[in-house]
N, C-alpha and C positions, 0 to 999 in steps of 0.2 A: 479856404475861403469859402461861402455859402455859397451856388449860383444857382440859379433858375433848373430843377432838376429835369430833365428828360424823363415822358413815360416810363422810357423803359427804364431809367433808376429807379423811377418811384416804384415800378413794380416788384425789381429786386427787393425794396429795403422792407417793402412789405412779407414779402416771399421770407425774407431773412427772421423779421418778426416773428413771422408766424413757425419757424423752425425753432427758435429761440426758446416761445412759448412751450412747444412742442417737447424739446428737450427738459423742458423747466418740468413737465406735467410725468414723463416717463420717470428721474432722479427721484420725486415724489412719491410714484408708486411703488417706484425700489427701495426706497428708504420705510416707507410706511411696510413693504412686507418685510423687512429685516427687522423690525420692532417684531413683529409676529412670530416670525423662525426664533427671535431670540425669551420671548414669552413659552412659546413651544418647551426650548432648552432648557428653562428654569423649570415648568411642571415637571421633566423626565427627573431632573436633578433631585427634587423635591420629593418625588416618589420614592425613589433610591437610598435616600436618606431616611425617609420614615422610616422603609423596612430596617436599616442599618440600628435606628433608634431605639426601634421597637424590640429588635435582641437583646440592645444594652439593660433595657426598662427589665425585660423576661430574666438577664440574666441576672439583674442584681435584688429581684424579687424573692429570686431561688432562691439567693446567699441570703437574704435577710429572714427565711424562714426557716432554713439553716441554721444559721449562726446571727440571732436575734441581737445581741449585746455588740456585734462586731459592726452588721452591716443595718441593723432596723431604724436608726436615725439618718444613716444616710439614705436609706429607700424612700424614706420619708421626705428628705429635699429633693432628691429626681422626681417625686409626686408633685412637688407643689411645682417644677422647674416645666415636667409636664403638661399639668394643667394651662396655667400661666401661659403658656406656649399653643396650644390646643386653644384655647378662648379665643385668642389674637388672631390665629390662623383662620379659624370659621368666620371670624366677623370677618377679614378680607374677602374669603371666598363668598358671603352674600354679598359684598360690597361690589365684587366683580360681577358678578347675575344680576345685580340690578344696573348696572353699566352696558350688559347687551341686552337687556330686555326691547324686545322685539325688531333683533338683527336673527335674520332665518341660518344665513350661512355664517357661522361663528366662524371659520376659517380665511373667510372676502377679506382679506384683513387690507385690501388694495382700498377698501370703501369705507373703512373706520376713519376718516382721516378729517370727522367732523371734532371739536369742540367742546358742543355746547351742554352736554351732561355734567361733566363736574365744575364747568364754569358758570353754572345755576345752582349744582346739589353740596357744592363747596362753596360759594362764595356771591355774596349779597353786597354791590361797591366795595367798598376798601374795607367791608369787613367778612368775618365769617359766618356761614350758619349756622345753625346746631348743630348738622352733619355734620360740617366742616372743623368747628371743632370739637365732637366728641370724635374726630379722627385724629386730632392731633393729640388730646389726651389719652386713648389710647396708647399711640405712640411714646409717649411718656410714661406712663403708668407701664409698661410692657418693661422697658426699660430699668425702672427704679427697681422692680417687681424682682427680677433676675440679678442685680446687685444685693438687694436685701437677703433673698435666699441664699446667697455666696458668701456673705458674712464679713470679716475682716480677712484681711490679706488678699494671695491671688492677685494684684493691681494688673498682671498683664490681662487677664480675661476681660476684669471688668473695664480696663482698656479699650477693649475690642468693643465689647458691650455697645458703649456710650459711640462710638465711633458707629457703628450698623445702625443706630436706632439717635440719630443726633437731628434735633430740630432747629438748632440755631439758628439762627437768618444769617444771610449767604448774600454776600459782596458780588454783583453780575460783574461781567466784562468791562462795563460803565462807568465801575467804582461806586456804584448804586448799594446798598443795605435794601435785602428784600427778606422780606419774611418767608420761613422755609418753605409754607405749604403751597405761598404764590408760585414762588420758584420754583418750584418741583412739579406743581398741577393747571397751573390758569395758564390757559390760548394754546395746551400742548393734542395732539390729534388722542382720540378714544384710543386708537391702538397703544402709542406711548405709555400713557397712563395705564393702562392693563399690565404692558410688561415692566412696568416700573412699580408698580404694586406688589406682580409674581415675585417680585427679587427682592420687595420688605420679606413676603413668604419662604423666599429662598434664605434671608438671613434670620432669619426666626426657627427653622429647623438646623441649617452651619451651626449656629448659635447651642440649642438644645443638644445637640448633639457633643459642640465643642467641654461643654459643661460636664452632659452626665458621663459621657466615655474620658474624660480627661480631668478635669480639676474636683469633684467629690471624690474626695480619699486619696489626691496621687497620682493619676493614672487607673483606670478604675480595672482595667486588664490585669494590671500586676498587680493588683492588691488583689483579685481573685483569686490569681494564679499560684498553688498551694507550693510549686515547685519552688518556690522563693524563702520557701520557707526549713529549715533544718531543726532537728533535734537534738538539745544536748542537755548533756545533765551536766547541772552545777552544783558541787560540792560544795556546803564548808570548809572542807578540808580533804586532802588528797590522802591521808596516813591517820588511822584513826588506833587505840590503845586497845588487847583485849576487854571486853567486856562496854565495851563502849558500844551506839547505837553512832552507825550512819546519820547525819542529820543534811540536808541540803533540797535541792529541788530539780525537777526534768522541765524543761520548756523550747519552746520554739524559739528560732532563731533570734526573730523579733521581737522576742520576748511581750508578745501582744495579750495584756490580759482577759481581752474580748473573747478572743479565740476556745472557746473551752471541747474537749476532744468529748467524744461520745464516746468510746474504751477506751484502756490503757491497761498493755500487759508487761510488768515487771519480772525479769526474772523465770518468766512461765508462768503467770500466776495473772488474775484478772487482779485489779488494783484500784482502790475506790478513792484512795484519800487526794483528792484535786480539789484545790482553790484558785480564784480568780483565773482560770485556765494555767493553772502550775500545777504539777504533779508534784506533790509535797514528800519527800522523801522520811523515812520514818521504822526502822527495822533496824533487828541487832547485827551489828558489826562480823559476826564468825570467827571463824579462827584464826592464828597467826596465819601469816602469807597474800597474797591477792587478789582478789576478785574483782566478777566484772560487773557490772548494773547494765542490762540490755535488755531490750523489749520494743514497744512499737505504739504510737500512739494515733485512735485511731477519725478521721474527722468525715464528716460527709461533703462530697463536691457535687455540686449538679447532680445529686440525686444516689451517688454512687459513694462508696466506701474507699476513703484514702488513707492508706498506712505511712506514715511519717517514723521512721528508723532510728531509735539512738544505740549508743555505746561508748559506755566510759570503764574507767575503774580505779581502784582503791585499795589502798595496801593499809592492812591490819600488822602493828607491829607490838610485842611483848609488852606488857609494864615493869621498869624497874623495879626490881624485890632487893638491890643492895647498891649500895654507893660504889661510885670509881675514884678509886684511890692511888696516888702515884705519889713518888719520892722525887721532886723535882730534881734534885741532886745527882739523881742514879738514872737519866735520860743519855745512855753512856750505848754506841755503836765499836765494835772493834773490827780495826787496821787486818785486814788479811782473812775476812770472815766474811760467806753471806748472811747477814743479820736479819730476820725476820724480822717484816715491820707488817702489824696489822692498821687500817684506816679504816673507818666507816662516821656516818654525819645522820644524828638522828633524821628518821623523816626524809631522808632521800635516797635514794636507786644506787648500786654499786658502776652504773650506765652512767649515772651522770656526776660521778665524780673524777674530779682527773686527780693526779697525785706527779710532783716531779720532786726530784735529788739531783744535785752531783754524783758523777762517779758511777759505776757500776750500779744502776736501779731498774729494775723490770717488774713486771706483775706478770705472779705465780698463779695467783687464784683469785677466788671473788674477795677482795677486801683485805687478799694479800699479797703481799712485796716482799722482792729482795734487794738490800743495800748491803755494797761492797763498798765501803768508803776510799775514798786517794785521799791523796797527799793533803797536808794540815792539821791543824788541832780542834777543828768545829765541822759540822755541815748540816745546813737548815733543810727540813721539808716541808716544799709546799703542798696546801691544798683548795682544790677549788671545788666549788659544789654549786648545780641550779636545783635550788627550789622549785616545788611546783609552781609557785606563782610566778615562776619564769628568774625571779629575784637572784641573782650571785652571790654566793657569799665567800671567802679565800681565809684560810689561816696556816700558819704554819710552826715547824718546832723545832726547835734547836738542839741538836745531839751533840756532846764532845765524844772527841773519835780519840780512842786507848790502843795501845798497843794490847797485843792479848799477854795477861800477865805470868811472869817468871815462874818456869813449870819445875819439880822438884824429882831428883831421879830416884828412883826406885828398886829395891832386888825382892824380889818375891810380896810386891806389893805394899812391903813397907820402906818408907817414906825417916829420914833425917838419920838417923844410926840405930845398927842393930848390929846383936852380935852374932857370930857362925863361925865353925870351928875350921881349921886351917885345909881339912880336907874336902870342906864344901865350899869355898872360897873359889876354888879353882871351874868348878863346874856353875857360880853361876850367869845368868844373864841380867844388863843393865838397862830399865826401863825408864820412864819418866812422863811424868803423871800432874792433871791442876788439878788439886783435891779443893771440891766447892767453887770451879768454876758451872757457870751460866751454860756452855755452850759445851758436849759432850766429843770432846776429842780424842781421833787415837792418833796418841805420837809414835815416831820413828826414831829410834837412838844412830843417827849417822858416827858418831866418833866419842873417844871421851879419853882422859889420862887417868892413870893409876900412881898412886904414891905410895910406897912402903917404908915405914922408918929405916933410914941410914941404908935406901938405898938407891938406885937410880931411878926418875922420871920413865915413866912408858905412855906410848899413847898407842890407844889400841884405836881402829877403824871398824865400824860395825856394833853391836850391841855384846858380843861375846869375845873373853878373853882370849887374845893370842897367846903363844909359847912363851912369846918373852914376858908376858907378864904373869904368866904363873910360875914363871922360874922365879923372879921376885918375889911373888908371896909365900911361895915354899920355904923363905928365906926368913919370914917374919916369925916371931915370938909371940908364947899367949902375952894376953894383955895390950899388944903392939894395935894402933888405929893404922888402918889401912884409908886412903882418901879416895873418894871415885870424884872428879871433880872436872872441869874442861868443856862436861861434854855437852854436845851439838848434838840437836834435835831439831824435827819438822815434824807438820800436820800431817798425816798420811791424805794423800787427794789432794791437796793444798803446795803449793809453790812455798808457801809461808816458811820462813823459817824464825824460831824461837830466838829471841835475840839473851835468853838468859837461862839456865839450868840448875837450879840448886844443888851441890854437890851432896852426898851420902857416905858414913861414916862406918867401917866395918871393924868391930872390935874381935881380935880374933880369942876365943874362946880356948879352945887349948890345942 
């Protein structure tokens, strides 16, 4: 309830109003100063970003002079970005100079509270002045020019550009849609407008940096560094016949046709066969065996030579001069013996071949194996080879398992039936052999039996006739056939015992 105020109360109310006014005045000055400090910070940032952009432009120009095919068009795009950004930035600088004409102390931010300059410079009633329309047109043109230089793709940076230089109408807090220029600059203190325009200049510099150092070429610094490249020898194949030419190419890891080397050293010699950034290999294959392809590719980076080394190898194999013929039915291995097996795969090195088989199986040399089969009637050898292309090929071969064939008893190296005088028979030694067998085996006779007509059969241990055998032989007559049979023999150095030894007949000559 309002009553009549005393003079004291009126004085208190008046003093309160004065206090509020003074407080509002101080806050306004603080806000004005804050805008000024923000402007100063933006100017410092712009100076720093300008130095960074200048270094990026210089770096790109250097690369364009060194590698025109790769960086020439990229440099032209960057120069357009630089021109568009510089023109708009200078326009805004000139506008800021006009805004501060007549102000002696450019740092007296608390006094820059007037709104008249831009209110008259940009606006005429509800319309724009020619200067206001020019400002708006330059904002729109700068945005569209940058997007045009970027071209197709790169939607993320395009979105940033559209946001930074957006001039669409803005809906205020009361829900009223207002033109961008009026919303941002009409009725604002001079220092606030100066800070706002300096912020646009900061957006120009930052956008310029984003495009030049990141967008063009997909992160420019990464593209410029040769540490991301590797010398690769790409041959048409890894094995060649003697007399063929080794064909292929030596390229950088990124297979970039625009990277033209200044110099190539191949196997110690200067090499000139270069096409579209690729070193085309065309040289004699050389002798049978392994050969290296090594050297270096030299480029110029930042005015200095940079060497990219490469190393690869290939194999030269002999051309076949005869067919390989095999009898399929003769694929046989023998039980009890270490059967030699040879395995090779054309164009595949021994280290890339894996061989396996059941039983006792081991590698004894390059491409050489030993197989001692176990039980059963057959054994399969499996071969796996890794080609130079990375593809794996497999093969297998079935072998029949056979026992060592029947041996034949021998006397003085003779088989079957021989004639000897009775006086010589007692001194003979009984042996065993495998005529026409693939393995040269040494056999040992462990025991045998002797049969003389009309005499008892005598069993002898060892290979020499014992006294009992000699006595029955002494009773033989001329023309009698003495039979040596029941022979037990084994392979010397092998526990395998022959299953059968054919007998030998001795005809008594006198």
